[in-house]
C-alpha positions as CSV (number, residue, x, y, z in Angstrom):
1,M,-0.1,0.1,-0.1
2,A,1.6,3.1,-0.9
3,A,1.7,6.0,1.1
4,Q,-0.1,9.2,0.2
5,N,0.9,12.9,1.1
6,H,-1.5,15.5,0.5
7,V,-0.1,18.9,0.7
8,H,-2.7,22.1,1.7
9,R,-1.0,25.1,2.3
10,V,-2.2,27.2,5.4
11,V,-1.2,30.9,4.1
12,I,-3.1,31.7,0.5
13,P,-4.7,34.5,-1.0
14,D,-7.7,33.5,0.2
15,R,-7.8,35.3,3.4
16,K,-11.6,34.1,4.6
17,L,-9.9,30.0,3.8
18,A,-6.5,31.0,5.1
19,A,-7.9,31.8,8.4
20,S,-9.9,28.8,8.6
21,R,-7.3,26.8,8.0
22,I,-5.2,28.2,10.9
23,A,-8.1,28.1,13.3
24,L,-8.3,24.4,12.3
25,S,-4.4,24.4,12.5
26,L,-4.2,25.9,16.4
27,A,-7.6,23.9,17.3
28,A,-6.0,20.5,16.6
29,K,-2.5,21.7,18.4
30,T,-4.9,21.8,21.6
31,V,-6.8,18.9,21.0
32,L,-3.1,17.0,20.9
33,A,-1.4,18.6,23.6
34,N,-4.9,18.2,26.0
35,E,-4.5,14.2,25.0
36,F,-0.9,13.7,25.5
37,R,-1.2,15.7,29.0
38,I,-3.9,13.1,29.8
39,L,-1.9,10.0,29.0
40,G,1.2,11.3,30.4
41,I,3.4,11.6,27.1
42,S,5.8,14.5,26.8
43,A,5.0,15.8,22.9
44,P,8.2,17.6,21.3
45,E,7.7,21.4,20.8
46,K,9.0,21.2,17.0
47,N,7.7,18.4,14.3
48,V,11.3,16.8,13.0
49,I,11.4,15.1,9.7
50,L,14.2,12.3,9.3
51,E,14.7,11.2,5.9
């Protein structure tokens, strides 16, 4: 099964869509941080891409 990566830019000329994507990203960050805290898992401050 091949992995698929979909890229969606957050900052785009459509200001309303860009604001919605930024809000969604911040909400996801908050939810994940809360879940990790509840489970006692530490999370990195930055994403690290290993190649």
